[in-house]
N, C-alpha and C positions, 0 to 999 in steps of 0.2 A: 460684826465681831464688837463683844460687848469691851468694857474700858479695861485698860493694861491693870493687870493683878501685879500686887506687890509681890516682893520677894517673900515676904512673911506667909502670904497664903500658899504660894508653892510648897516651902517649907513644911506647911501641913498636910501637905496630900501624900500618900503612898506612893511605891517606885514606879507601879503600873500607872496611877492616875497621871504621874508625872509625864510618861512617856506616851500616854495618849494625850494628853494636853499637848503635848511637844509635835507631836504629828499632827494633831488639828491647827495648831497655828502655823507650820511649815506650811501645807497644803493653802492655808488662807493666805502665806506670803506669796505663795504659787499663783494664784489667783489675782492677788492686787499687782503681782509685775507684769501679768499676762494683759489684764485689763489698762494699765499704764502702757504699756506697749501699741495696744491697737486703739486704746481711745483714750479721753481723759478721766482722771480719778478725780471722783466727788470731793474727798478727802486725801489728797495728800500724805496727811501725817499718817494714816492706818499704815503704813510702808515701815516708818522709822518705829512705831508701837509695836506692828508684827517683831521687828528685828530684835527691839530690844529687851520682850517679852520670851524669845528664841533663847536671848543671853542669859534673861535670868534663871530658866530654867536649868540650862545648860551648865551653869553657876552651881545652883544646888544640886544637880547629879554629879557634877564632881566633888563637892564638897562633901557628900555621903561615902563617895568611891575612896575619897583620902580615910575618911573615917573609920572605914571599916578595913585599912591598911594596919598589921601589925606595929608598934612603936619601932621594932627594930629597923625596920624598912625604911620608916622615916627617917631616922637617925642617917641610915649608911647613903640613901639618897642626898643627904644634904652635906656628908663630908666628904 
């Protein structure tokens, strides 16, 4: 897996690209967890990087979801 991407890089992606990237990183995280349970990882920090990338992508997706909501709903949710 390449270096951890910055949130700005994820914001530049389309919704579809984000979904595909999220799926790839989750698959990679699963492989790392499996490898960690059966063997020793060469770089244990890869687990942390993958989890953080997943969190970044989900944050960007949530921000987009909230931005699509009408302003009336946002006000009612806070009140």
